N, C-alpha and C positions, 0 to 999 in steps of 0.2 A: 508454488511452494506449499500453500495450504492444501491443494489437491494432492500433492505428493504424499504428505503425511496422512491425509484422508485415506488414500489407497493403502498406505502401510499399516493401517489399523482397521482391517475389514470387520472385525467383531463389533465395532461401534457404528457401522454404517447401515444397519437395519436391512441388510440384503438389497440395498439399492443397486440397480444395474445401470451405471452411468457411462455414457459414451463421452469420454474426456477428449476435448478438442484443444490442442496446444496453440500457443500464440503469445506474443509479447504483450505486456500491459498496453491497453488501448486497442490492440487488434481484436481481442475477444469481445470488447464492447461493440466494435463495428459488426462483428458476426451476430451479436444479439439484435442490433438495430435492423440488420438485414433479414432477420428471421431464420438464420442458419442454425442458431442454437437457442435453447429455451431459457438458459440462465448463464450469467457470467458475472465476474467481479465488477462491482460498481461502487463508487464512493459518493459522498454528498454532492460535491461540485459537479461531478460527471453526470449524475442522475438529474440534478437541477438543470444543467445545460441541455440535456436530452429533452426534458419536459418542455422547456422554453422553446425548443425547436419543433415541438409537436409529437415527440416520441414519449409515450406515457410509461417511463421506466420507474420501477419501485424497488426499493431494497427490502427483502423479506426475511433476512437472517444475517448473522454476523460472520465475518471471516477474521480479519486482522486489523490491528491498530497501526498507526504510522511508524515506520522504521527507517525513514530516509536519513542518511548520514552524510554530512559534508566531510570528505576525506582528502588529505594531502599526503604527499610522501613524507617519510620519517625525517628526512633532512631538509624539508621545505621551511622557509622562513615565515610562512603564513600561519597566523594564530587565530584569525576570526574571519568569517565570510566577507566582512567589509574590506579586509586586506586584499581580497581577490578582485576588486573592481578593475575592469578592463582586461582581466585574464580569461583564459579558456577553461570552461567547465563542461564536463560531459554529464549528461543526465538522460532520463527516460523521455519518450516521445511526449509532445505537447498534449496528446489525447489521453495520457495516463493520469490517474488520480494522484499518483506519487508526485508528478511534476506540478499539477494544479495546487496541491497542498504546499509543496516547497515554495512555489511562487507566492502563495498567500502568506505563509509564515515569514518569508523574507520581507514582503511588503509591510507587514506589521512592525518590522524593525527598520523601515525606511530604505529598503533595498529593492530594486526592480530587476528581476532576473532577465527581463528582455532588454533592458537598456544599460544596466550597469556592468554586465558581463558578456563575454562572447560564449554563448551557450551552444553546445553541440548535442543534438538529440539522437539517441540510438538505443538499440536493444542492450540489455545488461552485459552480455558477453562482448559485444562490440565496444561498449564504453570501457569495459575492463581492459581490453587490448589497447585502447588509446591511452589509458592511464599508465599501464605497464610500460608502454613505449616512450612515455614522457611527452606525448603529443598534446596533452592537456595538463593544466596546472592543478586541477582538482576534479573530483567526481562526487556527484550526489548519488549515492548508491543505496540499494535496498538489500535486505537479507535474501539469501545467504552470501551474496556477493560482498557485502560490507565486511562480514566476518572474515572472508577469505583475504580481502585486501589488508585488513588490520593484522591478520595472521602473518602476512608477508612484510610487516614493518610500517605500514601507513599509520597516520594519526587521525583521529576524529576531532575536528575543531568545532563542530556544532552538529546538532541533530534537529530535525524539523519539529518533532514532538516537544522538545524542550523550548525551542523558539516560540512555539504556540503558547505554551504554558507561561513563559516569561512575559509575553506581551498581553495575554488576556486574563491571567490569573486563574484560568480553568484548570483545575487539578485532575480532571477526568482524562483518561487516555484519549489521544486524538484519533478518533475513529477513521480508518482509512477506507476499507472496502468491505462489502458484504455480498450476499447473494442477491444479484439484481435480476429482474425479469419484467416483461411487459405486464401491465396491470390486468389486461384481459386474459392473458395466459394464467396468471396467478389465481384470479377469481374463478376460472374454469377448471383449475387443477389444484385446489387448495390441499387435498390430502397429500398429493405428491410434493408440493412446495413445503408443506409442514415436515414431511419426512426428511427432505433435504436440509432444511433449517435445523431440525433437531439433531441430525447426524453431525453437522458441523459443530453445533454446540457441544455435543458429546466428545468429539475429538479434541476440541479446544480446551474443554474442562480437564480432560485427562492430561494433556500436555502441560497445562498450567499447574496441575497438582504434582506432576512428576517431570520437572524440567529436563532431567537427564535423557528423556525420550528424544529430545531434539538432537542430542549427540548420538544416541543409539541409531537413529535413522538418518545419519548424515549422508549416506549414499543415495537415499531416496530423494534428497533435495539437491544432489549434484556435487557434493564435496567428497573427493577421493580420500582413501585411508591415509595417504601420505601427508595430507594437510592437517597435522595433529594439533597445531596451535589454533587453527580456525575451529576445529571440532571442539576443543576445550572451551571456546567462547560461546558456543551455541546454547548451553543451558541458561546462561544469563541473558544473552542478547536476543535469542530467538524465541524462547518459550514465553517471554513476557508479552509478546505482541499478539498472541492468540486471544480473541475476545470470547469469554465464557458465558456471557449474558447478553440478552437482547430485550431491552425494556427502556424505562424512562431515562436512565442515565445516558444510554447511547443516543436516544432520540433528542435529548437536550443538547448533547454535543453536536449532533448533526445540525440542529436548528441554529446553534451558535455559529457554526461554520458558514451557514448561508447568510446570516446577519453580517458577519465580518466581511464576507466576500462581496456583498452588495456595497458596504461602506467603502471598500477599497476599489470598487469599480471592476472587480473581476466577474461579477454577475450584474446584469442590468436590473434584475429584480428577483424576488423569490417566486417560485412556481405557485400557481393557484391551488394545486392539490398537493397533499403530503407526498414526500418521496420515500417514506418508510411505512411499513405495516407489520403487524403481527399476523401469523397464519395459524 
């Protein structure tokens, strides 16, 4: 999604010639670990897990904050995630930072996504099909899929960022993913890494200042003209998640995520080296 809007605003991308490689959340991280790509979306928990396994991944710029939403059908009796205990929920792969943060936020509220629910992991489009067919009772969806589902009459009963804020008191946006890369590549290619980070900052800042751009470029993120209700939701639901700064506030939020993840047993420990950097 971030890359789609990035491509839709070429005047802000400093002439970067990027070879975009598609893939579901989690897949692109595997490509980075294998050396097939130089940068991919990475979040705090994903980068920490990579470092603890010997892969020195570092986040060198921002992309988006968390936008995971717990959704149920409009006529569903469920009002809160705890009402879904024992029910089937579709969500992204276990290797995605969206799932990692959903699991952490749920754990902060005493819910275990692995034990309390029957979780089905899949790509956003596959999960959407399961939800639309009624094969699952709920879906933890990301944008723009979440807006499309709500536009078709679903209800949001919780969102991961709000769960985090309620449990921790941290009022800063819950940082989801940024531009991740291997530390050795970043250090050897700092000018390029800086251009990439600065370009994303520029695109994010423009979208935050003019939220209507999110609706204007709805086709770029996969929403057809016919889904008018979903398009109307985008300026509020989508624009707010783009991170326009990269500094102490984001670093503090990332550090807090690692602290909470260790407390909850989702990480064995914090990595020895920082998982973020300025370039």
